[in-house]
DRENDO-1510 file (C-alpha; in Angstrom, 1 decimal, always signed):
<recs>
REC; n; res; u; v; w
REC; 1; UNK; -0.1; +0.0; +0.2 .
REC; 2; UNK; +1.1; +3.8; -1.1 .
REC; 3; UNK; +1.1; +6.3; +1.0 .
REC; 4; UNK; +0.5; +9.7; +1.4 .
REC; 5; UNK; +2.9; +11.1; -1.3 .
REC; 6; UNK; +1.4; +9.2; -4.0 .
REC; 7; UNK; -2.0; +9.8; -3.5 .
REC; 8; UNK; -0.5; +14.0; -3.1 .
REC; 9; UNK; +0.7; +13.1; -6.6 .
REC; 10; UNK; -1.6; +11.3; -8.2 .
REC; 11; UNK; -5.2; +13.7; -6.9 .
REC; 12; UNK; -2.2; +16.4; -8.6 .
REC; 13; UNK; -1.6; +15.0; -11.8 .
REC; 14; UNK; -6.1; +14.1; -11.6 .
REC; 15; UNK; -6.4; +18.0; -11.3 .
REC; 16; UNK; -3.8; +18.7; -14.4 .
REC; 17; UNK; -6.4; +15.8; -16.4 .
REC; 18; UNK; -9.0; +18.1; -15.7 .
REC; 19; UNK; -7.8; +20.9; -16.6 .
REC; 20; UNK; -6.2; +20.2; -19.8 .
REC; 21; UNK; -10.2; +18.5; -20.1 .
REC; 22; UNK; -11.8; +21.6; -19.6 .
REC; 23; UNK; -8.9; +23.5; -22.3 .
REC; 24; UNK; -10.3; +20.9; -25.5 .
REC; 25; UNK; -13.8; +21.3; -25.2 .
REC; 26; UNK; -13.4; +25.1; -24.9 .
REC; 27; UNK; -10.9; +24.7; -27.6 .
REC; 28; UNK; -13.1; +22.6; -29.8 .
REC; 29; UNK; -16.7; +24.9; -29.2 .
REC; 30; UNK; -14.1; +27.8; -30.4 .
REC; 31; UNK; -13.4; +26.0; -33.9 .
REC; 32; UNK; -15.7; +26.9; -35.4 .
REC; 33; UNK; -15.1; +31.1; -35.3 .
REC; 34; UNK; -11.5; +30.0; -36.0 .
REC; 35; UNK; -9.9; +26.4; -37.0 .
REC; 36; UNK; -6.7; +27.3; -37.9 .
REC; 37; UNK; -6.3; +29.5; -34.2 .
REC; 38; UNK; -7.9; +25.9; -32.7 .
REC; 39; UNK; -5.8; +22.9; -34.4 .
REC; 40; UNK; -2.6; +25.2; -32.5 .
REC; 41; UNK; -4.3; +25.0; -29.6 .
REC; 42; UNK; -5.5; +21.4; -29.9 .
REC; 43; UNK; -1.7; +20.5; -30.9 .
REC; 44; UNK; -0.5; +22.3; -27.6 .
REC; 45; UNK; -3.4; +20.7; -25.5 .
REC; 46; UNK; -2.0; +17.0; -26.8 .
REC; 47; UNK; +1.9; +17.9; -25.9 .
REC; 48; UNK; +0.3; +19.0; -22.1 .
REC; 49; UNK; -1.7; +15.4; -22.2 .
REC; 50; UNK; +1.8; +13.6; -23.4 .
REC; 51; UNK; +3.8; +15.4; -20.7 .
REC; 52; UNK; +1.5; +14.6; -18.0 .
REC; 53; UNK; +1.1; +11.3; -18.9 .
REC; 54; UNK; +5.2; +10.4; -19.3 .
REC; 55; UNK; +6.1; +12.2; -15.7 .
REC; 56; UNK; +3.0; +10.1; -14.2 .
REC; 57; UNK; +4.2; +6.6; -16.3 .
REC; 58; UNK; +7.9; +8.3; -14.7 .
REC; 59; UNK; +6.8; +9.0; -10.3 .
REC; 60; UNK; +4.5; +5.9; -10.8 .
REC; 61; UNK; +7.9; +3.4; -11.3 .
REC; 62; UNK; +9.8; +5.7; -8.9 .
REC; 63; UNK; +7.2; +4.4; -6.0 .
REC; 64; UNK; +6.8; +0.9; -7.8 .
REC; 65; UNK; +11.0; +1.0; -7.2 .
REC; 66; UNK; +10.6; +2.1; -3.8 .
REC; 67; UNK; +8.1; -0.5; -3.1 .
REC; 68; UNK; +9.8; -2.5; -4.4 .
REC; 69; UNK; +13.3; -1.3; -2.0 .
REC; 70; UNK; +11.2; -1.2; +1.0 .
REC; 71; UNK; +9.9; -5.1; +0.1 .
REC; 72; UNK; +13.8; -6.0; -0.3 .
REC; 73; UNK; +14.5; -4.6; +2.9 .
REC; 74; UNK; +12.2; -6.3; +4.7 .
REC; 75; UNK; +13.5; -10.0; +3.9 .
REC; 76; UNK; +16.9; -8.9; +4.0 .
REC; 77; UNK; +18.0; -11.5; +5.7 .
REC; 78; UNK; +16.8; -14.0; +2.3 .
REC; 79; UNK; +19.4; -12.3; +0.3 .
REC; 80; UNK; +23.0; -11.3; +0.6 .
REC; 81; UNK; +24.0; -7.1; +0.3 .
REC; 82; UNK; +25.9; -8.3; -3.2 .
REC; 83; UNK; +22.4; -9.1; -4.9 .
REC; 84; UNK; +21.3; -6.5; -3.7 .
REC; 85; UNK; +23.3; -3.6; -4.5 .
REC; 86; UNK; +23.5; -5.9; -7.8 .
REC; 87; UNK; +20.1; -5.1; -8.2 .
REC; 88; UNK; +19.7; -1.7; -8.3 .
REC; 89; UNK; +19.2; +0.8; -10.7 .
REC; 90; UNK; +21.1; +4.0; -11.3 .
REC; 91; UNK; +18.2; +6.4; -9.5 .
REC; 92; UNK; +17.4; +7.5; -6.4 .
REC; 93; UNK; +15.7; +4.6; -5.2 .
REC; 94; UNK; +19.0; +2.5; -6.8 .
REC; 95; UNK; +21.6; +5.0; -4.4 .
REC; 96; UNK; +18.9; +4.0; -1.9 .
REC; 97; UNK; +19.4; +0.4; -2.3 .
REC; 98; UNK; +23.4; +0.9; -2.6 .
REC; 99; UNK; +24.0; +2.0; +0.9 .
REC; 100; UNK; +21.2; -0.3; +2.2 .
REC; 101; UNK; +23.4; -3.2; +1.1 .
REC; 102; UNK; +26.6; -1.6; +2.3 .
REC; 103; UNK; +25.2; -0.9; +5.7 .
REC; 104; UNK; +24.1; -4.2; +5.7 .
REC; 105; UNK; +27.5; -5.5; +4.6 .
REC; 106; UNK; +29.1; -4.3; +7.6 .
REC; 107; UNK; +25.9; -5.2; +9.8 .
REC; 108; UNK; +26.8; -8.6; +9.1 .
REC; 109; UNK; +30.1; -9.2; +9.4 .
REC; 110; UNK; +30.2; -7.7; +13.5 .
REC; 111; UNK; +27.0; -10.0; +13.5 .
REC; 112; UNK; +26.2; -11.6; +17.7 .
REC; 113; UNK; +30.2; -11.4; +17.8 .
REC; 114; UNK; +30.5; -8.6; +21.0 .
REC; 115; UNK; +27.8; -11.0; +22.3 .
REC; 116; UNK; +29.7; -14.2; +20.9 .
REC; 117; UNK; +33.4; -12.4; +22.9 .
REC; 118; UNK; +31.4; -12.1; +26.1 .
REC; 119; UNK; +29.8; -15.5; +25.7 .
REC; 120; UNK; +33.3; -16.8; +25.4 .
REC; 121; UNK; +34.7; -15.0; +27.7 .
REC; 122; UNK; +32.2; -15.8; +30.2 .
REC; 123; UNK; +32.0; -19.7; +30.2 .
REC; 124; UNK; +35.5; -19.5; +31.0 .
REC; 125; UNK; +35.6; -18.1; +34.3 .
REC; 126; UNK; +34.5; -21.4; +37.5 .
REC; 127; UNK; +33.2; -18.6; +39.2 .
REC; 128; UNK; +29.0; -18.9; +38.4 .
REC; 129; UNK; +28.5; -15.2; +35.9 .
REC; 130; UNK; +24.7; -14.1; +34.6 .
REC; 131; UNK; +24.3; -11.0; +32.5 .
REC; 132; UNK; +21.0; -9.2; +32.8 .
REC; 133; UNK; +19.1; -7.2; +30.5 .
REC; 134; UNK; +17.5; -4.5; +30.8 .
REC; 135; UNK; +14.6; -5.8; +31.9 .
REC; 136; UNK; +16.2; -8.7; +34.6 .
REC; 137; UNK; +15.8; -11.3; +32.0 .
REC; 138; UNK; +19.1; -13.8; +32.2 .
REC; 139; UNK; +20.6; -13.2; +28.7 .
REC; 140; UNK; +24.1; -15.0; +28.8 .
REC; 141; UNK; +25.1; -17.0; +31.7 .
REC; 142; UNK; +27.7; -19.6; +32.2 .
REC; 143; UNK; +28.3; -23.1; +32.4 .
REC; 144; UNK; +28.7; -23.1; +36.2 .
REC; 145; UNK; +25.6; -20.6; +36.8 .
REC; 146; UNK; +23.5; -23.0; +35.3 .
REC; 147; UNK; +25.0; -25.5; +36.9 .
REC; 148; UNK; +25.6; -25.0; +40.5 .
REC; 149; UNK; +22.6; -22.0; +40.7 .
REC; 150; UNK; +19.7; -23.5; +39.0 .
REC; 151; UNK; +19.4; -20.6; +37.0 .
REC; 152; UNK; +19.0; -20.2; +32.9 .
REC; 153; UNK; +18.6; -17.9; +30.2 .
REC; 154; UNK; +15.4; -16.2; +30.0 .
REC; 155; UNK; +14.4; -16.9; +33.1 .
REC; 156; UNK; +13.2; -13.8; +35.5 .
REC; 157; UNK; +16.7; -12.9; +37.6 .
REC; 158; UNK; +13.5; -11.9; +40.8 .
REC; 159; UNK; +12.0; -15.1; +41.5 .
REC; 160; UNK; +15.7; -15.9; +42.5 .
REC; 161; UNK; +17.0; -12.1; +44.3 .
REC; 162; UNK; +15.3; -9.7; +45.4 .
REC; 163; UNK; +14.1; -7.2; +43.6 .
REC; 164; UNK; +14.1; -3.5; +45.8 .
REC; 165; UNK; +17.7; -5.0; +47.2 .
REC; 166; UNK; +18.9; -5.8; +43.1 .
REC; 167; UNK; +17.7; -2.4; +41.7 .
REC; 168; UNK; +20.0; -0.7; +44.9 .
REC; 169; UNK; +23.7; -2.3; +43.8 .
REC; 170; UNK; +22.8; -2.1; +40.3 .
REC; 171; UNK; +22.2; +1.4; +40.8 .
REC; 172; UNK; +25.5; +1.6; +43.2 .
REC; 173; UNK; +27.8; +0.3; +40.1 .
REC; 174; UNK; +26.8; +2.5; +37.8 .
REC; 175; UNK; +27.2; +5.8; +39.9 .
REC; 176; UNK; +30.4; +4.1; +41.1 .
REC; 177; UNK; +31.5; +3.3; +37.5 .
REC; 178; UNK; +33.1; -0.1; +38.6 .
REC; 179; UNK; +32.1; -3.5; +40.2 .
REC; 180; UNK; +30.6; -3.4; +43.3 .
REC; 181; UNK; +29.5; -6.2; +46.2 .
REC; 182; UNK; +26.5; -6.0; +47.4 .
REC; 183; UNK; +24.3; -9.0; +49.8 .
REC; 184; UNK; +20.8; -9.4; +48.4 .
REC; 185; UNK; +17.8; -11.4; +50.2 .
REC; 186; UNK; +17.1; -14.8; +48.2 .
REC; 187; UNK; +13.7; -15.7; +47.5 .
REC; 188; UNK; +13.9; -18.9; +49.4 .
REC; 189; UNK; +15.4; -16.9; +52.5 .
REC; 190; UNK; +18.8; -15.9; +54.1 .
REC; 191; UNK; +21.9; -13.8; +51.8 .
REC; 192; UNK; +23.6; -14.2; +49.3 .
REC; 193; UNK; +27.0; -12.6; +48.3 .
REC; 194; UNK; +27.6; -10.9; +44.8 .
REC; 195; UNK; +29.8; -8.3; +42.9 .
REC; 196; UNK; +27.3; -6.8; +40.3 .
REC; 197; UNK; +29.2; -4.3; +37.3 .
REC; 198; UNK; +27.4; -2.3; +34.9 .
REC; 199; UNK; +28.1; -3.1; +31.1 .
REC; 200; UNK; +26.7; +0.2; +29.9 .
REC; 201; UNK; +24.3; +1.5; +28.1 .
REC; 202; UNK; +22.4; -1.5; +26.4 .
REC; 203; UNK; +24.8; -3.4; +27.1 .
REC; 204; UNK; +23.4; -5.3; +30.4 .
REC; 205; UNK; +24.3; -6.0; +34.2 .
REC; 206; UNK; +27.1; -9.0; +35.0 .
REC; 207; UNK; +26.4; -10.2; +37.8 .
REC; 208; UNK; +29.2; -12.4; +39.5 .
REC; 209; UNK; +28.8; -14.6; +42.3 .
REC; 210; UNK; +31.6; -15.8; +44.4 .
REC; 211; UNK; +31.7; -19.7; +44.1 .
REC; 212; UNK; +33.7; -21.3; +42.4 .
REC; 213; UNK; +32.5; -25.0; +41.5 .
REC; 214; UNK; +32.1; -28.1; +44.1 .
REC; 215; UNK; +30.7; -25.3; +46.5 .
REC; 216; UNK; +27.9; -25.6; +48.1 .
REC; 217; UNK; +25.4; -23.0; +45.4 .
REC; 218; UNK; +24.3; -19.8; +47.4 .
REC; 219; UNK; +21.2; -19.8; +45.8 .
REC; 220; UNK; +20.1; -23.3; +46.6 .
REC; 221; UNK; +21.6; -23.9; +50.0 .
REC; 222; UNK; +19.0; -22.5; +53.3 .
REC; 223; UNK; +22.6; -20.7; +55.6 .
REC; 224; UNK; +22.6; -17.3; +56.7 .
REC; 225; UNK; +25.2; -15.5; +55.9 .
REC; 226; UNK; +27.4; -12.9; +57.8 .
REC; 227; UNK; +26.3; -9.2; +57.3 .
REC; 228; UNK; +29.3; -6.5; +56.9 .
REC; 229; UNK; +28.7; -3.0; +57.9 .
REC; 230; UNK; +28.6; -0.5; +55.2 .
REC; 231; UNK; +31.5; +2.1; +53.5 .
REC; 232; UNK; +31.2; +6.2; +55.5 .
REC; 233; UNK; +28.6; +7.5; +53.2 .
REC; 234; UNK; +29.9; +10.2; +50.3 .
REC; 235; UNK; +29.9; +13.8; +51.5 .
REC; 236; UNK; +27.4; +16.4; +50.8 .
REC; 237; UNK; +28.8; +19.8; +50.7 .
REC; 238; UNK; +26.5; +22.6; +50.6 .
REC; 239; UNK; +27.9; +24.5; +47.7 .
REC; 240; UNK; +26.0; +21.7; +46.0 .
REC; 241; UNK; +23.3; +22.4; +43.5 .
REC; 242; UNK; +20.5; +21.8; +45.0 .
REC; 243; UNK; +18.4; +20.8; +40.9 .
REC; 244; UNK; +20.8; +17.8; +40.9 .
REC; 245; UNK; +21.6; +16.9; +44.3 .
REC; 246; UNK; +20.7; +12.7; +45.3 .
REC; 247; UNK; +18.0; +12.3; +47.8 .
REC; 248; UNK; +16.7; +9.5; +49.5 .
REC; 249; UNK; +13.0; +9.8; +50.6 .
REC; 250; UNK; +12.9; +7.8; +53.6 .
REC; 251; UNK; +9.4; +6.8; +56.3 .
REC; 252; UNK; +10.0; +4.2; +59.2 .
REC; 253; UNK; +7.1; +2.6; +61.3 .
REC; 254; UNK; +7.8; +1.5; +64.2 .
REC; 255; UNK; +5.5; -0.9; +66.9 .
REC; 256; UNK; +3.3; +2.1; +67.7 .
REC; 257; UNK; +3.0; +4.6; +65.2 .
REC; 258; UNK; +5.6; +5.9; +62.4 .
REC; 259; UNK; +8.0; +9.0; +63.2 .
REC; 260; UNK; +6.0; +12.0; +63.8 .
REC; 261; UNK; +7.2; +15.8; +63.4 .
REC; 262; UNK; +7.8; +16.8; +66.9 .
REC; 263; UNK; +11.8; +15.7; +65.6 .
REC; 264; UNK; +12.4; +12.6; +68.6 .
REC; 265; UNK; +12.9; +9.5; +68.0 .
REC; 266; UNK; +10.2; +6.9; +68.1 .
REC; 267; UNK; +9.7; +4.1; +71.1 .
REC; 268; UNK; +8.8; +0.9; +69.8 .
REC; 269; UNK; +11.0; -2.0; +67.3 .
REC; 270; UNK; +11.2; -0.5; +63.3 .
REC; 271; UNK; +8.3; -2.4; +61.4 .
REC; 272; UNK; +8.6; -1.0; +58.0 .
REC; 273; UNK; +11.0; +1.1; +56.2 .
REC; 274; UNK; +10.0; +2.6; +52.5 .
REC; 275; UNK; +12.8; +5.2; +50.4 .
REC; 276; UNK; +12.2; +6.8; +47.0 .
REC; 277; UNK; +15.3; +7.8; +45.5 .
REC; 278; UNK; +15.5; +11.1; +43.6 .
REC; 279; UNK; +17.8; +13.2; +41.7 .
REC; 280; UNK; +17.0; +16.8; +41.8 .
REC; 281; UNK; +13.4; +17.1; +41.6 .
REC; 282; UNK; +13.1; +14.3; +39.5 .
REC; 283; UNK; +11.1; +11.1; +41.4 .
REC; 284; UNK; +12.9; +6.7; +40.1 .
REC; 285; UNK; +9.7; +4.9; +41.3 .
REC; 286; UNK; +11.4; +2.5; +40.5 .
REC; 287; UNK; +14.5; +2.7; +42.3 .
REC; 288; UNK; +12.0; +1.9; +45.7 .
REC; 289; UNK; +13.2; +0.1; +48.6 .
REC; 290; UNK; +10.1; -1.1; +50.0 .
REC; 291; UNK; +11.4; -3.2; +53.6 .
REC; 292; UNK; +9.5; -5.1; +56.6 .
REC; 293; UNK; +10.9; -6.3; +58.8 .
REC; 294; UNK; +10.4; -8.4; +62.1 .
REC; 295; UNK; +10.0; -6.7; +64.5 .
REC; 296; UNK; +9.3; -10.0; +67.3 .
REC; 297; UNK; +6.7; -8.6; +69.6 .
REC; 298; UNK; +3.3; -7.9; +68.0 .
REC; 299; UNK; +2.0; -5.4; +66.6 .
REC; 300; UNK; -0.8; -3.7; +68.3 .
REC; 301; UNK; -4.1; -1.8; +66.6 .
REC; 302; UNK; -3.2; +1.6; +67.8 .
REC; 303; UNK; -0.1; +1.3; +65.2 .
REC; 304; UNK; -1.4; -0.5; +62.4 .
REC; 305; UNK; -4.2; +2.0; +62.8 .
REC; 306; UNK; -1.4; +5.1; +61.9 .
REC; 307; UNK; +0.8; +3.0; +59.7 .
REC; 308; UNK; -1.0; +0.5; +58.5 .
REC; 309; UNK; +1.3; -2.4; +59.1 .
REC; 310; UNK; -0.3; -5.2; +60.2 .
REC; 311; UNK; +1.0; -8.5; +62.0 .
REC; 312; UNK; +0.8; -10.9; +59.1 .
REC; 313; UNK; +2.5; -8.1; +56.8 .
REC; 314; UNK; +6.0; -9.2; +58.7 .
REC; 315; UNK; +5.5; -12.4; +59.6 .
REC; 316; UNK; +8.4; -14.1; +58.3 .
REC; 317; UNK; +10.8; -11.0; +57.3 .
REC; 318; UNK; +14.3; -10.6; +58.5 .
REC; 319; UNK; +14.6; -8.5; +61.9 .
REC; 320; UNK; +16.6; -5.5; +61.8 .
REC; 321; UNK; +20.0; -5.9; +61.9 .
REC; 322; UNK; +19.2; -8.0; +58.8 .
REC; 323; UNK; +17.8; -5.5; +57.6 .
REC; 324; UNK; +20.4; -2.6; +58.2 .
REC; 325; UNK; +22.7; -3.1; +55.7 .
REC; 326; UNK; +19.5; -2.9; +53.3 .
REC; 327; UNK; +18.2; -0.4; +54.7 .
REC; 328; UNK; +21.8; +1.7; +55.4 .
REC; 329; UNK; +22.7; +0.9; +51.2 .
REC; 330; UNK; +19.5; +2.5; +50.1 .
REC; 331; UNK; +20.3; +6.1; +52.1 .
REC; 332; UNK; +24.0; +5.6; +51.1 .
REC; 333; UNK; +25.1; +9.4; +50.0 .
REC; 334; UNK; +22.2; +10.8; +49.5 .
REC; 335; UNK; +20.6; +13.9; +50.9 .
REC; 336; UNK; +17.7; +12.3; +53.3 .
REC; 337; UNK; +14.6; +13.9; +53.6 .
REC; 338; UNK; +11.2; +14.0; +54.3 .
REC; 339; UNK; +8.8; +15.3; +57.1 .
REC; 340; UNK; +10.2; +14.8; +60.8 .
REC; 341; UNK; +13.0; +13.2; +58.4 .
REC; 342; UNK; +15.6; +13.9; +61.8 .
REC; 343; UNK; +13.4; +11.4; +64.0 .
REC; 344; UNK; +13.1; +9.0; +61.3 .
REC; 345; UNK; +16.7; +8.9; +61.4 .
REC; 346; UNK; +17.4; +8.9; +64.9 .
REC; 347; UNK; +14.8; +5.6; +65.3 .
REC; 348; UNK; +16.9; +4.2; +63.2 .
REC; 349; UNK; +19.7; +5.4; +65.1 .
REC; 350; UNK; +18.3; +4.2; +68.2 .
REC; 351; UNK; +17.0; +0.9; +66.6 .
REC; 352; UNK; +21.2; -0.3; +65.5 .
REC; 353; UNK; +21.7; +0.1; +69.3 .
REC; 354; UNK; +19.4; -2.6; +70.4 .
REC; 355; UNK; +20.4; -4.5; +67.3 .
REC; 356; UNK; +23.7; -4.2; +68.3 .
REC; 357; UNK; +24.6; -2.3; +65.4 .
REC; 358; UNK; +27.4; +0.5; +65.2 .
REC; 359; UNK; +25.6; +3.9; +64.9 .
REC; 360; UNK; +25.1; +4.8; +61.6 .
REC; 361; UNK; +27.2; +7.8; +60.6 .
REC; 362; UNK; +24.4; +11.4; +60.3 .
REC; 363; UNK; +23.8; +12.1; +56.8 .
REC; 364; UNK; +22.5; +15.6; +55.7 .
REC; 365; UNK; +19.2; +16.0; +55.3 .
REC; 366; UNK; +16.4; +18.0; +54.3 .
REC; 367; UNK; +13.2; +18.6; +56.8 .
REC; 368; UNK; +10.1; +18.9; +53.8 .
REC; 369; UNK; +7.7; +20.2; +56.7 .
REC; 370; UNK; +10.3; +23.0; +57.7 .
REC; 371; UNK; +11.0; +23.9; +54.2 .
REC; 372; UNK; +7.0; +24.2; +53.3 .
REC; 373; UNK; +6.4; +26.3; +56.1 .
REC; 374; UNK; +9.3; +28.5; +55.5 .
REC; 375; UNK; +7.5; +29.1; +52.0 .
REC; 376; UNK; +4.4; +29.6; +53.9 .
REC; 377; UNK; +4.1; +29.8; +57.1 .
REC; 378; UNK; +0.8; +29.1; +57.7 .
REC; 379; UNK; +1.7; +25.6; +56.9 .
REC; 380; UNK; +4.0; +25.6; +61.0 .
REC; 381; UNK; +3.4; +22.1; +62.5 .
REC; 382; UNK; +1.0; +20.6; +59.5 .
REC; 383; UNK; +1.4; +16.5; +58.4 .
REC; 384; UNK; +2.5; +15.2; +55.5 .
REC; 385; UNK; -1.4; +14.6; +54.5 .
REC; 386; UNK; -2.2; +18.0; +54.5 .
REC; 387; UNK; +1.5; +19.0; +53.2 .
REC; 388; UNK; +0.7; +16.8; +50.2 .
REC; 389; UNK; -2.8; +17.9; +50.4 .
REC; 390; UNK; -1.6; +22.5; +50.0 .
REC; 391; UNK; +0.8; +21.4; +47.1 .
REC; 392; UNK; -1.6; +18.9; +44.9 .
REC; 393; UNK; +0.1; +15.9; +46.2 .
REC; 394; UNK; -2.5; +12.9; +45.3 .
REC; 395; UNK; -2.5; +10.7; +49.1 .
REC; 396; UNK; -4.2; +6.8; +47.8 .
REC; 397; UNK; -4.2; +4.8; +50.5 .
REC; 398; UNK; -4.7; +2.0; +47.8 .
REC; 399; UNK; -0.7; +2.0; +47.5 .
REC; 400; UNK; +0.2; +0.3; +50.6 .
REC; 401; UNK; +1.6; +1.1; +53.9 .
REC; 402; UNK; +4.7; +2.4; +52.1 .
REC; 403; UNK; +2.7; +5.6; +49.7 .
REC; 404; UNK; +4.3; +7.8; +52.7 .
REC; 405; UNK; +7.5; +7.6; +51.2 .
REC; 406; UNK; +6.4; +8.5; +47.8 .
REC; 407; UNK; +4.6; +11.0; +48.4 .
REC; 408; UNK; +7.5; +12.7; +50.2 .
REC; 409; UNK; +9.3; +11.7; +47.3 .
REC; 410; UNK; +6.9; +14.0; +45.1 .
REC; 411; UNK; +6.4; +16.7; +48.0 .
REC; 412; UNK; +9.5; +17.1; +47.8 .
REC; 413; UNK; +10.1; +17.4; +43.9 .
REC; 414; UNK; +7.1; +19.6; +44.0 .
REC; 415; UNK; +9.3; +22.0; +46.9 .
REC; 416; UNK; +13.0; +22.0; +45.0 .
REC; 417; UNK; +10.9; +23.8; +42.8 .
REC; 418; UNK; +9.9; +26.5; +43.9 .
REC; 419; UNK; +12.4; +27.0; +46.1 .
REC; 420; UNK; +14.8; +27.6; +42.9 .
REC; 421; UNK; +12.3; +29.6; +41.9 .
REC; 422; UNK; +12.6; +31.4; +44.6 .
REC; 423; UNK; +17.2; +31.9; +43.6 .
REC; 424; UNK; +17.6; +28.5; +46.1 .
REC; 425; UNK; +20.2; +26.3; +44.3 .
REC; 426; UNK; +22.2; +24.7; +46.6 .
REC; 427; UNK; +21.8; +22.9; +49.1 .
REC; 428; UNK; +23.2; +24.5; +51.9 .
REC; 429; UNK; +21.1; +27.3; +50.9 .
REC; 430; UNK; +18.1; +25.4; +51.1 .
REC; 431; UNK; +19.3; +24.0; +54.7 .
REC; 432; UNK; +19.4; +27.3; +55.8 .
REC; 433; UNK; +16.6; +28.8; +54.3 .
REC; 434; UNK; +14.5; +25.7; +56.5 .
REC; 435; UNK; +16.0; +26.6; +59.5 .
REC; 436; UNK; +15.3; +29.9; +58.4 .
REC; 437; UNK; +18.8; +31.7; +58.9 .
REC; 438; UNK; +19.4; +35.0; +57.1 .
REC; 439; UNK; +20.7; +35.6; +54.0 .
REC; 440; UNK; +19.4; +32.6; +53.3 .
REC; 441; UNK; +17.7; +33.6; +50.0 .
REC; 442; UNK; +20.3; +35.2; +47.6 .
REC; 443; UNK; +20.1; +38.7; +46.7 .
</recs>
């Protein structure tokens, strides 16, 4: 089927043909008065009709050649590039055919070679190696991964490893530009160590499991591995640009209630932690952490009424000591934002002490409640729900108990844009503005 250009050309030829036909009729009507003049006019009309026919035939052949070229390119795997170039004519369509043949020749010459080289390299390794595509499917794996991990090409890696934790580890690998180590939770229970390397845009993610042939398969064994402390977080300076600042929204729920805006640590064991990754006002919903934690005690009904976390949700979840490395990775190298964010961090620090973990170094923060109150004093002491309503952010409880983390991220995005319009451009200026310090606004 020919496209709009062909139909437009045919319509133009039709109009031209009707115009010539009308001229012919008029010339015939005037032939009685001046026969000699009418013969010359009829000859001119005839030449016009002949030229119009020749142009139409040429255009029709041109579009027919383009159609054949399209069909040939659609089925290029059945022909050689040389035959495609040999059949090309000396016209515009032929030039396109020869250019396509040259491109196909180069494409076929190196077709699949990078993938074959990668498969050959990882096949020679003793450690299980898996290469994922952009959708988390196993694209390539070596015999060690197939034999000792029970994996196969085309399988979904998230059927074996925790999605939020793997997302976070992949993000760290992309940010660092080198191989990073992580401890991921398995779908069958327990943790597994893995090294992760970003192979580049649309080239996949490599997972290397530190287990050689003959050792126990880490994805199938039921042993819980020892947790390792996380490295110190990356320092963020006051001069870092606000619109490109790496941030993470933090929401913490305890067995009694969610951390309030009062600035004090909430009592009771932690039952859930939610985070959403941000860069300036850009919110990355897929890079989120939704982690239930076993409090080791019943969750009172009044606590469930506040944060929506039930005893059934935390059943079978890991204790805080096992969950803390994952939480620390989620906060690593970011400014932590939230409503009452200092209280949330204080709650996590208290939980670390109670679990016998080293108390974490306090990351830089931006309190959304203080920022909102600095922008509108009428919002002083407002809850997250009221702040979201004031800035036009939907709070749909059907999103589940971790909805506040996403609402906080969207609220932070709105506030950052308003700060930018006021000329507040850096991390330090935003913190000073939230604290009500004079001189925070540029002159």
